[in-house]
Every structure is written in structure tokens, then in C-alpha cells.
C-alpha angles and dihedrals in degrees: 000000000000095000097099091049091049091048091048091049091049090051091052091049090049092051091047091051090049091051090050090050091051091050091048094049097065115174120238099204101170144007110306093016140270095321097033091240105110089248129128122195094203122118137211096032122161117264095179128057143128137196087292108017118088091358110141091185144322126214124206113240126214094234146340128287141155095225115119121230120249125210135206120172108312096344131089122195126197140158127230144161123251105188103300093342119104106209143187116213132196117204128182119235085247089068097253119130110238100184145331131206131197102232096180145329133242114077122194126189127212125216092346100279102014101092149322141200092288094063100109113084123234125239133210142189094199093262101057138016126214126205133189120193128202091245089063100260113141121183144171125215131176115242090263090061100257114144114241100176140339140179141149117261091210090062091054103034107024137268120313113243105185126136102225100027136267107298103155113126117220121235124233114212122162108313093338132096109200127203135181112209101189109160143098136058097315094236104137090208092063111014124007126183111248141190112209136190120198128192102250092214098054109012089237119143115261094181143332125207127195112232108201123187141164092239116130140182115015091345090080087070113082122188095177125105130235121249141188127248113213132183115159107303093348117098134156140163123257122203122191129202147068091067092304147090109211131189120215136189107252095220100046108014090236112158111250100180143332136208131200124183093108094100106024114220094224090065102020114184112211092201099048101121115172116241107153113076128227122260131203146203131172108308097358141079118191114203119190124203123189144260112357098343123108133267115230134206118205136183118237122236103063130126133216120356109349096174094116098026114126088197094062107024104087103177145316132228123209096225129054137187108254097206114355115082116238125246127224115198134155094349094312131108116211121200120193107194124215089253092053098258115141129215131185121203137184105255093215099048108014091234112148122243086188131353135209098346110177120244107159124343098227137104111285111200098155120082117246121251128214120212134159097340098320139097118219112208115190122203128198094248092060098261113136114195115203111205127184114250117236143073094301122069114237131154111217101183142354116212130191130196096166098229132108115261132183098153122096116244123255124212127205138140096009090305133113110213115207120190111203126176089262109031147015105236127202109204113193139151103268101183 
């Protein structure tokens, strides 16, 4: 007589378990995650591993690249070089390669080991995947590897003139694919900086917006990537480079506001190219600069030039990450410096809780990731330092895989995916 109740209870438990599984298996659809903030909502991730411990699998790659993997469901997408071929790969979450496509040819490296033409990361919506290569080729494939459209941005928008190659990763938002093309000599008659939105379904231009600035010398070359600010129903595009952070309307590209202060005129640095990208949280945008220039925090909602606006300039900090993008979480701003030092600031005031605490004195090119109370800091030599999040500095674990890494990690399905120059690694609790 209790069988229906037992069956109903079992069904509820099964549904509950399925819901938990869905929450756990968060997609990582583009660089820096679903909300472009370097934050994963997954729990119970590994904080300790080695080249053999807690390694679910590792897959050899055809060549190096700094592009991060992206994950949707049971598929991982990543770009790489294979000699002169620029390729897109699809790998199952079981570690088996499903397909690879040659998107273009013509690889170029920068500074030996600093980057190549497969530096921008792909993005996906679970039905299609989009890829942008440093030689200008942009393409759309379905998740089975069938080409939907492809063209070269340089044919449409002019030749790239950028010292260390085009590394900016496009942003996928709704039906739009957004690019910042900030490069060249700044002369509008020959080479103007542009912000471009493409229809993700067709590759056709939705809009293009000139992005003028007074930047000169190397500062006209931006290696940062655009991002999206979101707060409830409010959303707009942020582009970063040429001494400025600029907000744009998503539907039209119209400039909403701009802020300087990243390369102060009184001590202008002719070689201060922007590499680290801005990050956002509700009510705040943190914009890094480079080298010895400041980092600034601004309030959204302004119009025109807000550089000297006391209403919108929240605070500045005297040190900035040069390459890794900052994180804002739970009222704290975390800065991973290029040399591996970590700082933690109050998001409202900019006051430091701790400043420049040493983790690992090595180049850090990857952006840090926050997950389940920890910060994952990835160094070029393959050491990943796991620090506890919070107002007090504490290193929880130090992990080594012994391979060069410049790509930021991706997290999905209880797994941390690390893309080294040699392998794609799946780090997962194996006990």
C-alpha cells in the first residue's frame, strides 16, 4: 500500500539529484566564463593536484597557444597552431578528440614564446562555436564541425598594424559577436580604431563604430579584450585600449561614455599598451592599465568624458596588473600581478586589505579564476597557486604540472581544464 508513496519519493529524489547535477555542470562558454568575470559557481573542485594526482586525463595538442578552452555540456572547444595551420579542435569531456578543422593558415609568433596567431579564445552557445584568429580570420562552425560562415576581418576592415599580433578575444552576447579593433597608427585617413558587431548567425555587420583617441606611439596597440557590464536589465559593451575605457550601446555601438586616467598626461608613457581587460560587478567597473600606471575604478551610468568626474570616478590604485585581468567578488577586488604577487582591495574604497603578497615569482600571463572560496593563480612554468579568498592572505596549495601555460583555466562539470603548450589537462577529484 506504500508503493506509490515510495515511488513518488524516489522520483523526487531523482529530480533533485538531476537539478544538483545541472547546477554543478556549469557551462564555460567564453573566455572568463559565462558572466565574463573570472568566477565559477561550481563547488567541490580540487585544490590539490600534480602531474599525476587528480588528473582525469590529458590530451596531447598539436602546438602551443594562449587561447583558453571553452566548454558547453560534454564538448570542449579550443584553438591551436599546427605548424602554419590555425586550427579549431573539439574534444569530449572524456578526453577524446571529436574533430579538428583548419580555419586558416599563416601563423606568426610574438617574442618567441609570448603568443601566436591562435591567441584569441573561441566562444560557443552550445549550438555553434565562433573563432577569431590573429591573422584576421573569423569563422562560425556548428558543434559537429560544419562550417557555417567565414571571412577575414582585414579584408573588410583594413590591415592589422599591431606590434605583437592581434590577441583580443571577441565577446558573444545574444545574437551579437563584438570585436574591438584597436591598432595601427591612429590616422583616421589610413587606419582608424573600430568597434564592430557581427550577426553571429551570418557574419554580416550589424554596426561599426569609430573609436577615436589621442593615444600615440605603442599605446595605439591594444591587446585587451572587450567585455559586458550587466546589472539587472542594464547591459552595455566596454572596450579597453588606446589610453581609454569606453562604454558602448550594445544595439548601435554608440559611445555612452569614456574615461581616461589610465596613462596620465603629466607622465605619459609612450609604450603603455593595454593588455589586461576590465572586469565588472554591480555598480563598479575596474579598469587596469599597465606597467607603473594606475588602476581605476569607475561607476557606470555616466555620459561623455567622465575622466575628471567625482560622481563616476570611485577610486584609483597605484599598482595595476599588467596582463592578468582582475576579479571582483563579495566586495573584494583581487589583483594578480605579472610577477605573481597578489593584492586584495575593498571594492567600495580601494583601500588594501593586503598588498603585493608573494605567491610565485614567475610570469603570470593567465587571468586568475575564483571558485568555491579559492583563487587559482596560473604561472607560465605550470605552477598553479591556490589562495584562500578573503581579506587575509593565505596560500592553501601549490600545484605543479611541469608544462608552460599562458591560457586561463576553464571550469565545468566539477573539472578544471588547463591548457598548456603541450596538453589539455582535465583536473578533477579522483577519490
